[in-house]
ZAFILO-827813 format. One record per residue: residue number from 1; residue in one letter; x, y, z of N, C-alpha, C in turn. Coordinates in steps of 0.02 Angstrom, whole numbers, padded with zeros to 5 digits. Example, Ala and Ser with C-alpha at 12.3 -4.5 7.8 and 13.67 -1.06 7.14 Angstrom:
<atoms>
[1,A,[00660,-00284,00390],[00615,-00225,00390],[00660,-00165,00390]]
[2,S,[00642,-00112,00354],[00684,-00053,00357],[00645,00002,00394]]
</atoms>
This chain:
<atoms>
[1,X,[00669,-01485,-00263],[00636,-01419,-00276],[00690,-01368,-00282]]
[2,X,[00689,-01328,-00335],[00739,-01276,-00341],[00727,-01221,-00294]]
[3,X,[00779,-01181,-00277],[00769,-01123,-00232],[00722,-01075,-00262]]
[4,X,[00687,-01033,-00222],[00639,-00985,-00248],[00672,-00924,-00279]]
[5,X,[00738,-00923,-00284],[00774,-00868,-00315],[00823,-00893,-00366]]
[6,X,[00845,-00848,-00410],[00896,-00866,-00460],[00953,-00816,-00448]]
[7,X,[01007,-00829,-00482],[01064,-00783,-00478],[01046,-00713,-00499]]
[8,X,[01007,-00710,-00552],[00988,-00643,-00577],[00941,-00608,-00529]]
[9,X,[00896,-00644,-00495],[00854,-00612,-00447],[00891,-00590,-00386]]
[10,X,[00944,-00626,-00367],[00987,-00606,-00312],[01023,-00540,-00329]]
[11,X,[01049,-00536,-00391],[01083,-00475,-00413],[01035,-00416,-00414]]
[12,X,[00976,-00428,-00438],[00925,-00372,-00441],[00907,-00351,-00370]]
[13,X,[00901,-00397,-00324],[00886,-00380,-00255],[00944,-00338,-00225]]
[14,X,[01004,-00358,-00236],[01062,-00322,-00211],[01065,-00251,-00237]]
[15,X,[01044,-00242,-00300],[01042,-00173,-00326],[00984,-00133,-00298]]
[16,X,[00929,-00167,-00281],[00871,-00132,-00254],[00878,-00113,-00180]]
[17,X,[00918,-00151,-00143],[00924,-00140,-00071],[00944,-00068,-00054]]
[18,X,[00992,-00036,-00085],[01010,00034,-00067],[00953,00081,-00077]]
[19,X,[00911,00069,-00129],[00853,00112,-00142],[00804,00106,-00084]]
[20,X,[00791,00043,-00064],[00745,00032,-00009],[00770,00063,00057]]
[21,X,[00834,00055,00069],[00865,00081,00130],[00860,00159,00131]]
[22,X,[00871,00190,00076],[00863,00262,00072],[00791,00285,00084]]
[23,X,[00743,00246,00060],[00673,00264,00071],[00655,00256,00144]]
[24,X,[00676,00203,00176],[00662,00194,00248],[00696,00247,00289]]
[25,X,[00757,00265,00272],[00791,00317,00309],[00754,00383,00305]]
[26,X,[00727,00397,00245],[00688,00458,00234],[00627,00458,00282]]
[27,X,[00593,00402,00287],[00535,00397,00331],[00555,00408,00404]]
[28,X,[00614,00381,00422],[00636,00388,00492],[00655,00461,00511]]
[29,X,[00657,00504,00463],[00667,00575,00478],[00606,00604,00513]]
[30,X,[00547,00574,00500],[00483,00598,00530],[00453,00553,00581]]
[31,X,[00475,00490,00586],[00447,00444,00634],[00503,00409,00672]]
[32,X,[00484,00385,00734],[00532,00350,00774],[00531,00274,00765]]
[33,X,[00474,00248,00745],[00467,00175,00738],[00410,00157,00691]]
[34,X,[00414,00099,00659],[00360,00069,00624],[00330,00018,00672]]
[35,X,[00264,00020,00680],[00231,-00029,00722],[00181,-00065,00676]]
[36,X,[00194,-00128,00666],[00151,-00170,00625],[00142,-00238,00656]]
[37,X,[00094,-00276,00636],[00091,-00345,00662],[00147,-00385,00629]]
[38,X,[00165,-00437,00663],[00215,-00482,00630],[00180,-00527,00580]]
[39,X,[00121,-00550,00599],[00079,-00591,00554],[00008,-00570,00559]]
[40,X,[-00033,-00591,00511],[-00105,-00578,00516],[-00139,-00635,00551]]
[41,X,[-00103,-00679,00581],[-00130,-00738,00616],[-00089,-00754,00676]]
[42,X,[-00116,-00794,00720],[-00082,-00815,00780],[-00021,-00855,00759]]
[43,X,[00036,-00844,00792],[00096,-00880,00773],[00084,-00956,00777]]
[44,X,[00107,-00992,00727],[00097,-01064,00728],[00147,-01097,00775]]
[45,X,[00134,-01159,00793],[00184,-01195,00834],[00250,-01202,00796]]
[46,X,[00303,-01212,00832],[00370,-01218,00800],[00375,-01277,00752]]
[47,X,[00331,-01324,00758],[00331,-01383,00715],[00300,-01371,00647]]
[48,X,[00270,-01312,00639],[00236,-01292,00575],[00283,-01249,00533]]
[49,X,[00288,-01262,00469],[00328,-01222,00423],[00291,-01158,00407]]
[50,X,[00301,-01106,00445],[00265,-01043,00432],[00287,-01010,00366]]
[51,X,[00347,-01025,00343],[00370,-00996,00280],[00331,-01020,00220]]
[52,X,[00297,-01077,00227],[00255,-01104,00174],[00193,-01061,00163]]
[53,X,[00174,-01020,00211],[00116,-00974,00206],[00139,-00911,00174]]
[54,X,[00111,-00892,00114],[00133,-00832,00081],[00126,-00768,00120]]
[55,X,[00080,-00763,00168],[00073,-00705,00207],[00115,-00703,00269]]
[56,X,[00158,-00753,00277],[00198,-00757,00339],[00248,-00703,00345]]
[57,X,[00274,-00676,00291],[00327,-00626,00296],[00308,-00559,00267]]
[58,X,[00245,-00546,00251],[00230,-00484,00219],[00244,-00423,00260]]
[59,X,[00244,-00426,00326],[00260,-00369,00368],[00333,-00367,00388]]
[60,X,[00366,-00424,00390],[00434,-00427,00413],[00487,-00421,00357]]
[61,X,[00466,-00441,00297],[00513,-00440,00240],[00544,-00372,00224]]
[62,X,[00505,-00318,00221],[00536,-00254,00204],[00593,-00233,00251]]
[63,X,[00583,-00244,00317],[00635,-00227,00364],[00691,-00275,00362]]
[64,X,[00676,-00339,00355],[00730,-00389,00349],[00772,-00376,00287]]
[65,X,[00740,-00359,00232],[00774,-00346,00169],[00823,-00291,00175]]
[66,X,[00805,-00237,00213],[00847,-00178,00222],[00893,-00183,00280]]
[67,X,[00888,-00237,00319],[00932,-00250,00377],[00926,-00197,00432]]
[68,X,[00869,-00165,00437],[00857,-00119,00493],[00841,-00162,00553]]
[69,X,[00857,-00139,00613],[00838,-00179,00673],[00764,-00183,00682]]
[70,X,[00742,-00238,00708],[00669,-00249,00719],[00660,-00293,00779]]
[71,X,[00602,-00295,00806],[00584,-00339,00862],[00512,-00363,00848]]
[72,X,[00499,-00425,00865],[00432,-00453,00860],[00410,-00468,00932]]
[73,X,[00354,-00441,00952],[00328,-00452,01018],[00263,-00492,01014]]
[74,X,[00262,-00552,01046],[00201,-00589,01044],[00145,-00550,01079]]
[75,X,[00086,-00549,01047],[00031,-00511,01076],[-00025,-00555,01101]]
[76,X,[-00023,-00621,01086],[-00073,-00665,01111],[-00141,-00659,01082]]
[77,X,[-00148,-00632,01021],[-00212,-00625,00991],[-00239,-00693,00969]]
[78,X,[-00302,-00705,00981],[-00333,-00769,00964],[-00397,-00756,00925]]
[79,X,[-00442,-00803,00927],[-00503,-00799,00888],[-00542,-00733,00903]]
[80,X,[-00541,-00710,00963],[-00575,-00646,00980],[-00545,-00590,00940]]
[81,X,[-00479,-00591,00933],[-00446,-00538,00896],[-00425,-00563,00828]]
[82,X,[-00472,-00586,00788],[-00456,-00605,00719],[-00440,-00542,00681]]
[83,X,[-00412,-00553,00622],[-00393,-00495,00579],[-00452,-00448,00570]]
[84,X,[-00510,-00473,00550],[-00569,-00433,00538],[-00592,-00398,00601]]
[85,X,[-00592,-00433,00656],[-00613,-00403,00720],[-00565,-00347,00741]]
[86,X,[-00501,-00358,00732],[-00451,-00308,00750],[-00459,-00246,00705]]
[87,X,[-00471,-00256,00639],[-00480,-00198,00595],[-00543,-00162,00611]]
[88,X,[-00596,-00196,00628],[-00659,-00165,00649],[-00648,-00124,00712]]
[89,X,[-00614,-00151,00762],[-00602,-00116,00825],[-00557,-00056,00814]]
[90,X,[-00507,-00066,00773],[-00458,-00011,00763],[-00489,00047,00722]]
[91,X,[-00541,00035,00683],[-00571,00085,00644],[-00598,00142,00687]]
[92,X,[-00620,00123,00747],[-00645,00173,00794],[-00590,00218,00824]]
[93,X,[-00527,00196,00817],[-00471,00235,00847],[-00443,00284,00797]]
[94,X,[-00465,00283,00735],[-00437,00327,00684],[-00453,00399,00699]]
</atoms>
């Protein structure tokens, strides 16, 4: 299986990185931290290839791409705290 990137896509990413870094630095002028979930699902066991799931990196990729420091904290959410349940509960906090 060929890699998911090509030489031209790597060059395009390298050119885009400074733009993304500048945008995030601009945001950090007004905020101290981004707080997002790591995944929309409970972390899979280490024996599962989480990268095969297209949603596995949607929250971590922007920060990884720009090389800003980040931390993932396990929160232990399970069936009770499914994505829909969490969104419904958080709607009351807005």
